[in-house]
VEXDRENKE-786105 format. One record per residue (C-alpha): x, z, y. Coordinates in Angstrom, 3 decimals. Each point is the difference from the previous one (the first is absolute). Layout:
BEGIN
+----------+----------+----------+
!        X !        Z !        Y !
+----------+----------+----------+
!        X !        Z !        Y !
...
+----------+----------+----------+
! end
This chain:
BEGIN
+----------+----------+----------+
!        X !        Z !        Y !
+----------+----------+----------+
!    0.000 !    0.000 !    0.000 !
!    1.294 !   -0.896 !    3.505 !
!   -1.193 !    3.109 !    1.799 !
!    1.744 !   -0.951 !    3.255 !
!   -1.526 !   -3.434 !    0.536 !
!   -1.945 !    1.039 !    3.111 !
!    2.979 !    1.487 !    1.801 !
!    0.435 !   -2.619 !    2.729 !
!   -3.446 !   -1.492 !    0.447 !
!   -0.186 !    1.152 !    3.642 !
!    2.727 !   -2.426 !    1.037 !
!   -1.715 !   -2.817 !   -1.854 !
!   -3.135 !    0.606 !    2.049 !
!    2.015 !   -0.035 !    3.195 !
!    1.462 !   -3.394 !   -0.787 !
!   -3.348 !   -1.414 !   -1.056 !
!   -1.482 !    1.099 !    3.308 !
!    2.773 !   -1.391 !    2.169 !
!   -0.995 !   -2.426 !    2.714 !
!    1.888 !   -3.022 !    1.232 !
!    1.681 !   -1.960 !   -2.752 !
!   -1.245 !    2.256 !   -2.790 !
!    1.973 !    1.630 !   -2.761 !
!    0.960 !   -3.145 !   -1.936 !
!    0.244 !   -3.732 !    0.330 !
!   -3.167 !   -1.591 !   -1.349 !
!    0.097 !   -1.541 !   -3.475 !
!    0.467 !   -3.744 !    0.255 !
!   -2.814 !   -2.256 !   -1.021 !
!    2.254 !   -2.888 !   -1.016 !
!    2.668 !   -0.503 !   -2.635 !
!    3.261 !    1.911 !    0.323 !
!    3.438 !   -1.326 !   -0.880 !
!    1.502 !    2.029 !   -2.891 !
!    3.405 !   -1.553 !    0.734 !
!    0.057 !    1.127 !    3.626 !
!    2.669 !    2.398 !    1.263 !
!   -1.257 !    2.556 !    2.528 !
!    2.351 !    0.238 !    2.985 !
!   -0.258 !    3.377 !    1.705 !
!    1.926 !    1.047 !    3.121 !
!    1.309 !    3.589 !   -0.053 !
!    1.884 !    2.097 !    2.590 !
!    3.001 !    0.952 !   -2.122 !
!    1.836 !   -0.272 !   -3.295 !
!   -0.742 !    2.430 !   -2.833 !
!    2.076 !    3.175 !    0.083 !
!    0.220 !    0.092 !   -3.792 !
!   -1.965 !   -1.067 !   -3.065 !
!    1.005 !    3.267 !   -1.656 !
!   -2.986 !    2.328 !    0.626 !
!    2.454 !    2.893 !    0.339 !
!    1.681 !   -1.666 !    2.984 !
!   -2.937 !   -1.841 !    1.572 !
!   -1.238 !    0.776 !    3.515 !
!   -3.640 !    0.896 !    0.886 !
!   -0.863 !   -3.546 !    1.088 !
!    1.515 !   -1.737 !   -3.055 !
!   -3.215 !   -0.181 !   -2.099 !
!   -0.651 !   -3.475 !    1.462 !
!    2.917 !   -1.052 !   -2.235 !
!   -0.291 !    2.525 !   -2.833 !
!   -3.673 !   -0.755 !   -0.693 !
!    0.923 !   -3.606 !   -0.787 !
!    2.224 !    0.804 !   -2.990 !
!   -1.049 !    3.469 !   -1.147 !
!   -3.139 !    1.834 !   -1.075 !
!   -0.789 !    3.705 !    0.080 !
!   -1.540 !    2.196 !   -2.678 !
!   -3.140 !    0.484 !    2.080 !
!   -1.396 !   -2.997 !    1.864 !
!   -1.273 !    0.018 !    3.564 !
!   -1.756 !   -2.894 !    1.667 !
!    0.988 !   -1.126 !    3.504 !
!   -3.236 !    1.633 !    1.201 !
!    1.213 !    3.327 !   -1.405 !
!   -2.048 !    0.423 !   -3.163 !
!    1.701 !    1.533 !   -3.021 !
!   -0.238 !   -2.221 !   -3.098 !
!    1.769 !   -0.539 !   -3.335 !
!    3.572 !   -1.229 !    0.264 !
!    2.623 !    0.171 !   -2.713 !
!   -2.079 !    2.936 !   -1.177 !
!   -3.530 !   -0.963 !   -0.958 !
!   -1.296 !    3.580 !   -0.185 !
!    1.110 !    3.442 !    1.122 !
!   -1.247 !    3.544 !   -0.367 !
!    0.916 !    3.130 !    1.936 !
!   -0.228 !    3.380 !   -1.683 !
!   -2.465 !    2.529 !    1.399 !
!    2.810 !    1.833 !    1.809 !
!    1.476 !   -3.277 !    1.372 !
!    3.386 !    0.760 !   -1.558 !
!   -0.029 !   -2.667 !   -2.729 !
!   -0.643 !   -3.728 !    0.397 !
!   -0.477 !   -2.165 !   -3.098 !
!    0.380 !   -3.774 !    0.404 !
!   -1.103 !   -2.758 !   -2.361 !
!    2.236 !   -3.026 !    0.521 !
!   -0.915 !   -3.661 !    0.141 !
!    1.011 !   -1.868 !   -3.150 !
!    1.482 !   -3.483 !   -0.268 !
!    2.104 !    0.287 !    3.174 !
!    3.642 !   -1.095 !    0.247 !
!    2.652 !    0.217 !    2.695 !
!    1.449 !   -3.190 !    1.439 !
!    3.182 !    0.585 !   -2.044 !
!   -2.078 !   -0.026 !   -3.189 !
!    0.113 !    3.745 !   -0.636 !
!   -3.310 !    1.505 !   -1.178 !
!   -1.995 !    2.262 !    2.279 !
!   -0.755 !    3.201 !   -1.915 !
!    0.079 !    3.776 !    0.281 !
!    3.793 !    0.099 !   -0.344 !
!    0.364 !   -2.266 !    3.042 !
!   -2.309 !    2.248 !    2.029 !
!    1.968 !    3.117 !   -0.937 !
!    3.274 !   -1.704 !    0.934 !
!   -1.236 !   -1.051 !    3.461 !
!   -1.644 !    3.302 !    0.899 !
!    2.992 !    2.027 !   -1.083 !
!    2.316 !   -2.230 !    2.039 !
!   -2.224 !    0.184 !    3.088 !
!   -0.289 !    3.785 !   -0.036 !
!    3.763 !    0.437 !   -0.270 !
!    1.032 !   -1.722 !    3.232 !
!   -1.045 !   -2.269 !    2.821 !
!   -3.069 !   -0.573 !    2.132 !
!   -2.514 !    1.009 !   -2.705 !
!    1.593 !    3.355 !   -0.795 !
!   -2.118 !    1.968 !    2.480 !
!   -3.181 !   -1.817 !   -1.062 !
!    0.565 !    0.976 !   -3.631 !
!    1.352 !    3.474 !    0.754 !
!   -2.787 !    1.853 !   -1.919 !
!    0.587 !   -2.117 !   -3.123 !
!    1.335 !    2.428 !   -2.597 !
!    0.015 !   -2.181 !   -3.117 !
!   -0.985 !   -3.508 !   -0.993 !
!   -0.353 !   -0.804 !   -3.680 !
!   -1.215 !   -2.818 !   -2.193 !
!   -3.010 !    1.132 !   -2.022 !
!   -0.237 !   -3.346 !   -1.785 !
!    1.249 !   -3.587 !    0.336 !
!   -2.497 !   -0.601 !    2.820 !
!   -0.695 !    3.447 !    1.421 !
!    1.915 !    2.507 !    2.105 !
!   -0.567 !    3.550 !    1.205 !
!    1.183 !    1.314 !    3.354 !
!    0.199 !    3.771 !    0.462 !
!    0.317 !    1.515 !    3.471 !
!    1.229 !    3.415 !    1.101 !
!   -3.049 !    0.438 !    2.261 !
!   -3.479 !   -1.525 !    0.299 !
!    0.711 !   -3.601 !    1.063 !
!   -3.143 !   -2.094 !    0.183 !
!    1.587 !   -1.979 !    2.850 !
!    2.330 !   -1.545 !   -2.584 !
!   -2.673 !   -2.584 !   -0.844 !
!    0.578 !   -1.418 !    3.479 !
!    3.764 !    0.447 !   -0.222 !
!    0.164 !   -2.055 !   -3.187 !
!   -1.820 !   -2.830 !    1.784 !
!    3.034 !   -0.338 !    2.275 !
!    3.698 !   -0.536 !   -0.545 !
!    0.352 !    3.180 !   -2.058 !
!   -2.227 !   -1.595 !   -2.635 !
!    1.961 !   -3.268 !   -0.233 !
!    1.383 !   -0.716 !   -3.446 !
!    3.341 !   -1.824 !   -0.164 !
!    1.313 !   -1.622 !   -3.150 !
!    2.037 !    2.586 !   -1.946 !
!    2.659 !   -2.693 !   -0.389 !
!    0.376 !   -0.226 !    3.796 !
!   -0.631 !    3.526 !    1.297 !
!    3.713 !    0.910 !   -0.081 !
!    1.222 !   -3.402 !    1.161 !
!    1.930 !    0.442 !    3.284 !
!   -1.405 !   -3.388 !    1.062 !
!   -3.655 !    1.091 !   -0.316 !
!   -0.305 !    0.034 !    3.801 !
!    0.409 !   -3.776 !    0.058 !
!   -1.107 !   -0.863 !   -3.557 !
!   -3.330 !    1.732 !   -0.672 !
!   -1.513 !   -0.053 !   -3.477 !
!   -3.663 !    0.959 !   -0.069 !
!   -3.322 !   -0.985 !   -1.561 !
!   -1.554 !   -1.480 !    3.145 !
!   -1.663 !   -3.370 !    0.658 !
!    3.186 !   -1.509 !    1.458 !
!    3.750 !    0.097 !   -0.627 !
!    2.761 !   -0.098 !    2.618 !
!    1.758 !   -3.377 !   -0.028 !
!    1.962 !   -0.003 !    3.259 !
!    1.391 !    2.589 !    2.408 !
!    1.938 !   -1.269 !    2.994 !
!    0.167 !    1.121 !    3.595 !
!   -3.253 !   -1.012 !    1.663 !
!   -1.796 !   -1.099 !   -3.159 !
!   -1.339 !    1.664 !   -3.153 !
!   -1.633 !   -2.171 !   -2.691 !
!   -2.123 !    0.793 !   -3.032 !
!   -1.481 !   -2.095 !   -2.806 !
!   -3.110 !    0.631 !   -2.076 !
!    0.613 !    2.155 !   -3.059 !
!   -1.554 !   -2.204 !   -2.690 !
!    0.180 !    2.877 !   -2.502 !
!   -1.869 !    2.408 !    2.267 !
!   -2.806 !    1.741 !   -1.876 !
!   -2.528 !   -1.213 !    2.588 !
!    1.648 !   -3.327 !    0.888 !
!   -3.314 !   -1.870 !   -0.121 !
!   -1.043 !    1.815 !    3.179 !
!    3.103 !   -1.045 !    1.973 !
!   -1.027 !   -2.893 !    2.230 !
!    3.360 !   -1.160 !    1.391 !
!    3.284 !   -1.157 !   -1.525 !
!    2.228 !    2.168 !    2.135 !
!    0.733 !    1.746 !    3.277 !
!    2.605 !   -0.699 !    2.657 !
!    0.538 !    2.759 !    2.549 !
!    1.766 !   -1.097 !    3.182 !
!    1.456 !    2.581 !    2.372 !
!   -0.678 !   -0.045 !    3.767 !
!    0.541 !    3.321 !    1.745 !
!   -2.434 !   -0.504 !    2.879 !
!   -3.738 !   -0.709 !   -0.011 !
!   -0.006 !   -2.992 !    2.394 !
!    2.388 !   -1.906 !   -2.297 !
!   -1.989 !    0.944 !   -3.090 !
!   -3.249 !   -1.184 !    1.560 !
!    1.599 !   -3.265 !    1.125 !
!    1.184 !   -0.568 !   -3.568 !
!   -3.626 !    0.066 !   -1.207 !
!   -1.289 !   -2.158 !    2.860 !
!    2.694 !   -2.613 !   -0.706 !
!   -0.666 !    0.028 !   -3.751 !
!    3.424 !    1.372 !   -0.903 !
!   -1.763 !    2.960 !   -1.636 !
!   -3.530 !    0.646 !   -1.272 !
!   -0.553 !    3.475 !    1.431 !
!    1.492 !    3.109 !    1.561 !
!   -0.821 !    3.361 !    1.500 !
!   -0.489 !   -0.115 !    3.755 !
!   -0.593 !    2.482 !    2.778 !
!   -3.554 !    0.593 !    1.186 !
!    0.967 !   -1.530 !    3.334 !
!    0.564 !   -3.343 !   -1.750 !
!   -3.486 !   -0.321 !   -1.507 !
!   -1.338 !   -2.270 !    2.758 !
!    3.041 !   -2.259 !   -0.189 !
!   -0.295 !   -0.243 !   -3.793 !
!   -3.697 !   -0.859 !    0.120 !
!    0.539 !   -2.494 !    2.818 !
!    2.427 !   -1.808 !   -2.296 !
!   -2.569 !   -0.225 !   -2.791 !
!    1.383 !    2.787 !   -2.168 !
!   -2.185 !    2.450 !   -1.909 !
!    0.575 !    3.662 !    0.862 !
!   -0.305 !    2.870 !   -2.467 !
!   -0.033 !    3.568 !    1.293 !
!   -0.989 !    3.500 !   -1.003 !
!    0.970 !    3.696 !    0.104 !
!    3.322 !    0.960 !   -1.498 !
!    1.621 !    3.333 !   -0.817 !
!    2.965 !   -0.634 !    2.299 !
!    0.594 !    1.226 !    3.526 !
!    2.189 !   -0.877 !    2.926 !
!    1.849 !    3.062 !    1.165 !
!    3.147 !    1.902 !    0.916 !
!    1.982 !    1.804 !   -2.701 !
!    2.083 !    2.846 !    1.438 !
!    3.189 !    1.487 !   -1.356 !
!   -0.821 !    3.694 !    0.290 !
!    3.619 !    0.783 !   -0.877 !
!    0.746 !   -0.623 !    3.671 !
!   -0.506 !    3.267 !    1.939 !
!   -2.442 !   -1.393 !    2.562 !
!   -2.278 !   -1.467 !   -2.683 !
!    0.153 !    3.191 !   -2.035 !
!   -1.981 !    1.574 !    2.854 !
!   -3.775 !   -0.329 !   -0.630 !
!   -0.696 !   -0.112 !    3.746 !
!    2.142 !   -3.139 !    0.351 !
!   -1.803 !   -1.644 !   -2.898 !
!   -3.344 !    0.967 !    1.510 !
!    1.150 !   -1.445 !    3.331 !
!    0.544 !   -3.324 !   -1.761 !
!   -3.573 !    0.067 !   -1.345 !
!   -1.380 !    0.316 !    3.532 !
!    2.416 !   -2.510 !    1.541 !
!   -1.495 !   -3.089 !   -1.648 !
!   -2.903 !   -2.016 !    1.386 !
!   -1.212 !   -1.346 !   -3.335 !
!   -2.964 !   -1.885 !    1.418 !
!    2.276 !   -1.922 !    2.356 !
!    2.367 !   -0.848 !   -2.852 !
!   -2.886 !   -1.202 !   -2.145 !
!   -1.490 !   -2.147 !    2.748 !
!    3.227 !   -1.525 !    1.293 !
!    1.946 !   -0.529 !   -3.242 !
!   -2.566 !   -0.154 !   -2.795 !
!   -3.072 !   -1.626 !    1.577 !
!   -2.082 !    3.070 !   -0.849 !
!    0.754 !   -0.323 !   -3.743 !
!    2.265 !    3.042 !   -0.579 !
!   -2.166 !    3.120 !    0.011 !
!    1.493 !    2.608 !    2.399 !
!    0.806 !    3.118 !   -1.992 !
!    1.908 !    3.282 !   -0.024 !
!   -0.144 !    0.311 !   -3.802 !
!    1.239 !   -2.072 !   -2.950 !
!   -3.414 !   -1.159 !   -1.285 !
!   -2.742 !   -1.805 !    1.866 !
!   -3.757 !    0.658 !   -0.184 !
!   -1.457 !   -0.860 !   -3.397 !
!    3.051 !    1.002 !   -2.028 !
!   -0.684 !    3.192 !   -1.925 !
!    3.086 !    1.823 !    1.358 !
!   -1.049 !   -0.585 !    3.627 !
!   -0.582 !    3.166 !    2.078 !
!   -3.271 !   -0.701 !    1.883 !
!    0.567 !    2.446 !    2.869 !
!    3.201 !   -1.840 !    0.979 !
!   -1.714 !   -3.364 !    0.368 !
!   -0.878 !    0.487 !    3.685 !
!    3.370 !   -1.013 !    1.430 !
!   -1.100 !   -0.024 !    3.652 !
!    1.212 !    3.600 !    0.392 !
!    3.485 !   -0.793 !   -1.297 !
!    1.425 !   -1.901 !    2.960 !
!    1.219 !    2.284 !    2.778 !
!    3.466 !   -0.737 !    1.504 !
!   -0.246 !    3.083 !    2.237 !
!   -0.485 !    2.174 !   -3.078 !
!    2.988 !   -1.687 !   -1.644 !
!    2.204 !    0.913 !    2.956 !
!   -1.301 !    3.566 !   -0.024 !
!    0.703 !    0.353 !   -3.739 !
!    3.543 !   -1.302 !    0.480 !
!    0.547 !    2.537 !    2.782 !
!   -1.340 !    2.803 !   -2.233 !
!    2.446 !   -1.108 !   -2.700 !
!    2.880 !    0.326 !    2.462 !
!    0.327 !   -3.672 !    0.931 !
!   -1.233 !   -0.232 !    3.619 !
!    2.139 !   -3.097 !    0.504 !
!   -1.421 !   -1.703 !   -3.069 !
!    1.243 !   -0.853 !   -3.489 !
!    2.034 !   -3.048 !   -0.979 !
!   -1.518 !   -2.060 !   -2.818 !
!    1.367 !   -3.212 !   -1.486 !
!   -2.659 !   -2.191 !   -1.595 !
!    1.551 !   -2.098 !   -2.775 !
!   -2.025 !   -2.971 !   -1.239 !
!    0.402 !   -2.979 !   -2.324 !
!    0.161 !   -3.708 !    0.944 !
!   -3.747 !   -0.531 !   -0.308 !
!   -1.555 !   -1.074 !    3.309 !
!   -2.844 !    2.509 !   -0.321 !
!    2.394 !    2.940 !   -0.077 !
!    2.180 !   -1.357 !    2.765 !
!   -3.083 !   -0.167 !    2.234 !
!   -1.365 !    3.335 !   -1.210 !
!    3.326 !    1.749 !    0.600 !
!    0.186 !   -1.357 !    3.533 !
!   -3.584 !    1.077 !    0.745 !
!    0.686 !    3.477 !   -1.379 !
!    3.249 !    0.191 !    1.954 !
!   -1.939 !   -0.465 !    3.244 !
!   -2.686 !    2.522 !   -0.946 !
!    2.456 !    2.650 !   -1.191 !
!    2.053 !   -0.391 !    3.169 !
!   -3.128 !    0.595 !    2.078 !
!   -0.656 !    3.177 !   -2.007 !
!    3.411 !    1.541 !    0.600 !
!    2.154 !   -1.441 !   -2.787 !
!    3.173 !   -2.018 !    0.550 !
!   -0.741 !   -2.798 !   -2.418 !
!    2.303 !   -2.780 !   -1.165 !
!   -0.601 !   -2.777 !   -2.523 !
!    2.435 !   -1.044 !   -2.763 !
!   -0.683 !   -3.174 !   -2.038 !
!    1.160 !   -0.082 !   -3.636 !
!    0.128 !   -2.686 !   -2.654 !
!   -2.512 !    0.376 !   -2.834 !
!    2.561 !    1.385 !   -2.484 !
!    1.427 !    2.338 !    2.642 !
!   -3.458 !    1.410 !    0.677 !
!   -0.597 !    0.688 !   -3.707 !
!    3.407 !    1.674 !   -0.289 !
!   -0.484 !    2.096 !    3.156 !
!   -3.312 !    1.386 !   -1.232 !
!    1.411 !    0.778 !   -3.430 !
!    3.164 !    1.714 !    1.255 !
!   -1.485 !    1.794 !    3.005 !
!    2.412 !   -1.749 !    2.358 !
!   -2.464 !   -0.249 !    2.884 !
!   -1.596 !    1.945 !    2.806 !
!   -3.405 !   -1.664 !   -0.277 !
!   -1.228 !   -3.224 !   -1.563 !
!   -2.975 !   -2.145 !    0.979 !
!   -1.396 !   -1.799 !   -3.009 !
!   -2.770 !   -0.603 !   -2.491 !
!   -0.495 !    2.995 !   -2.311 !
!   -1.857 !   -0.106 !   -3.315 !
!   -2.288 !    3.035 !   -0.205 !
!   -2.191 !   -0.688 !   -3.020 !
!    2.297 !   -1.439 !   -2.649 !
!    0.065 !    1.044 !   -2.755 !
!   -2.109 !    3.004 !    0.964 !
!   -0.892 !    1.728 !    3.254 !
!    1.839 !    3.151 !   -1.039 !
!    3.286 !   -1.882 !   -0.395 !
!    0.152 !   -0.542 !    3.759 !
!    0.083 !    3.778 !    0.379 !
!    2.790 !    0.294 !   -2.587 !
!    2.137 !   -2.717 !    1.590 !
!   -0.448 !    0.937 !    3.660 !
!   -1.029 !    3.684 !    0.173 !
!    1.713 !    1.780 !   -2.885 !
!    3.642 !    1.179 !   -0.164 !
!    2.010 !   -2.564 !   -1.927 !
!   -2.517 !   -2.752 !    0.725 !
!    1.354 !   -3.543 !   -0.011 !
!   -0.852 !   -0.462 !    3.691 !
!    0.474 !    3.580 !    1.161 !
!    3.712 !    0.086 !    0.933 !
!   -0.435 !    3.128 !    2.109 !
!   -1.771 !    1.876 !   -2.820 !
!   -3.098 !    0.701 !    2.061 !
!   -2.035 !    2.704 !   -1.713 !
!   -3.078 !    2.084 !    0.638 !
!   -1.105 !    3.189 !   -1.794 !
!   -2.889 !   -0.560 !   -2.382 !
!    0.323 !   -3.788 !   -0.290 !
!    1.310 !    0.180 !   -3.555 !
!   -3.135 !    1.855 !   -1.127 !
!   -2.273 !   -2.516 !    1.738 !
!    1.968 !   -2.859 !   -1.542 !
!   -0.373 !    1.464 !   -3.485 !
!   -3.740 !    0.377 !    0.550 !
!   -0.253 !   -3.548 !    1.363 !
!    1.745 !   -1.417 !   -3.064 !
!   -1.742 !    2.042 !   -2.681 !
!   -3.177 !   -2.018 !   -0.514 !
!   -0.737 !   -3.692 !   -0.496 !
!   -3.267 !    0.165 !    1.970 !
!    0.261 !   -0.634 !    3.749 !
!   -2.995 !    2.256 !    0.625 !
!    2.093 !    2.908 !   -1.293 !
!    3.135 !   -1.174 !    1.761 !
!   -1.469 !   -0.597 !    3.456 !
!    0.035 !    3.596 !    1.211 !
!    3.624 !    0.976 !   -0.681 !
!    1.338 !   -3.443 !    0.906 !
!   -1.702 !   -0.034 !    3.379 !
!    1.065 !    3.591 !    0.659 !
!    3.611 !   -0.962 !   -0.720 !
!   -0.064 !   -2.867 !    2.517 !
!   -1.859 !    2.181 !    2.518 !
!    2.604 !    2.768 !   -0.165 !
!    2.899 !   -2.428 !    0.373 !
!   -1.642 !   -1.503 !    3.075 !
!   -0.559 !    3.402 !    1.579 !
!    3.646 !    0.929 !   -0.634 !
!    1.310 !   -3.115 !    1.738 !
!    0.369 !   -2.787 !   -2.573 !
!    3.367 !   -1.550 !   -0.934 !
!   -1.801 !   -3.360 !   -0.138 !
!   -1.777 !   -0.975 !    3.223 !
!   -2.731 !   -2.544 !   -0.875 !
!   -0.913 !   -2.652 !    2.560 !
!   -2.676 !   -1.978 !   -1.832 !
!   -1.381 !   -0.700 !   -3.474 !
!    0.720 !   -3.596 !   -0.934 !
!   -2.558 !   -2.714 !   -0.605 !
!    1.719 !   -2.385 !   -2.431 !
!   -0.251 !   -3.620 !    1.154 !
!    1.147 !   -3.238 !   -1.620 !
!   -0.518 !   -3.700 !    0.716 !
!   -0.220 !   -2.849 !   -2.515 !
!   -0.137 !   -3.759 !    0.265 !
!   -3.071 !   -1.917 !   -1.075 !
!   -0.393 !   -0.194 !   -3.774 !
!    1.597 !    3.368 !   -0.817 !
!   -2.444 !    2.545 !   -1.397 !
!   -0.143 !    3.138 !   -2.111 !
!    2.266 !    2.328 !    2.004 !
!   -1.292 !    3.561 !    0.475 !
!    0.991 !    2.664 !    2.521 !
!    2.499 !    2.368 !   -1.710 !
!   -1.650 !    3.246 !    1.124 !
!    2.612 !    2.199 !   -1.684 !
!    2.775 !   -2.575 !   -0.160 !
!   -1.010 !   -1.589 !   -3.316 !
!    0.372 !   -3.787 !    0.013 !
!   -1.930 !   -2.362 !   -2.298 !
!    1.782 !   -3.348 !    0.223 !
!   -1.258 !   -1.288 !   -3.370 !
!   -3.500 !   -0.463 !    1.412 !
!    1.094 !   -2.373 !    2.762 !
!   -1.344 !   -3.542 !   -0.243 !
!    1.279 !   -3.063 !    1.845 !
!   -2.301 !   -2.983 !    0.280 !
!    1.170 !   -3.126 !   -1.789 !
+----------+----------+----------+
! end
């Protein structure tokens, strides 16, 4: 029995109710070309195809070649993946998985319980998935096609976690290969065939267990760091589609492109290094909250399509704190200056806003620089290359970064672990708050969002009141544009991409 199937239905309803371009490109009425190669423009190269080394925004590449134990649709609904059934024990400490039969890896190795054990044990030992799988005490094969996961605490959230990178299964013949980062071996609908600077290519996996449902022969991802260039590539026919900024919707539609948009569990915001003395002070962090005119940012940079917010999740997502949704009271430059003076900084605080090469974050950083300066900060902007930005965030070598942050993948509670808990991947200053660990444990115990809502919202509420180490600006509306004849692409609400469903008219 799949007791957790209803876990993410709220986000599916949000997408279904989205206005504008809707949550997916409409199914085509004509014939599609099964030999077509989908050309998709992306902002950067993959960090790594090894799930242990991958960055938060790498699923656009990983989802092409790998599959996870639990499936999740682009709209956010939990569904069977490499596991066809799962069952949590009554105390949420044991998860039994029944595995899909007849599946092979692209190197010919069989997918079975031994392969699952090998991947999970490797992921919990080191790398990016270690914190996600921290409660995993043991993983054992209970049969050729069944495994049992035992946790050291109630861990219903793990159903969501296993729908993300932590649930990816890599071929046991490749898991220890030092070249896995550039030579992935998974069970997915496509296989990597080319990796060169500026271009990543994939071909259809003819041995995929569900190959009949794959509607294209391959994918070619072309790298353009800024949105204007990516949009021009679609208009000119060089590519078939790309993500765009909300401010480009009119231009895309004027050029005859179809636009797909919908809510997404990412946010634009400022990540602070609380290891720096000034940002360790809650009054300084609170001053940053009140320094930003989020409505002005939304109107001027995002054409009204990035919901102004002071919290990680927007309205409609189950982890959203309703009483923080009225953001009109959170812009007060005079209060920012007063808070800085109370903290002992009457002459202001210096803050360097590092950002990547993406045009959106160049513009956002400059807008925030002006607003922070007005509120008493001495703000500078520092541009970084894409790889430098990833490295800076991982190593803590920054004062503050302005970027896109993934809040909901693989589970809402993981954002708290990564950004709010000592030792978190993106908490270089080891920000901490008494009582958060207990709220986190309560948030993660059950698999039912109705039970999880209370402690999860309380956790985010308390962090906000203490001066958050992440200063949200707005909750992102995901937007993409496609040329005529391309259909079947859905908004990746939690960062799950379904490229196999894309159709290109013949």
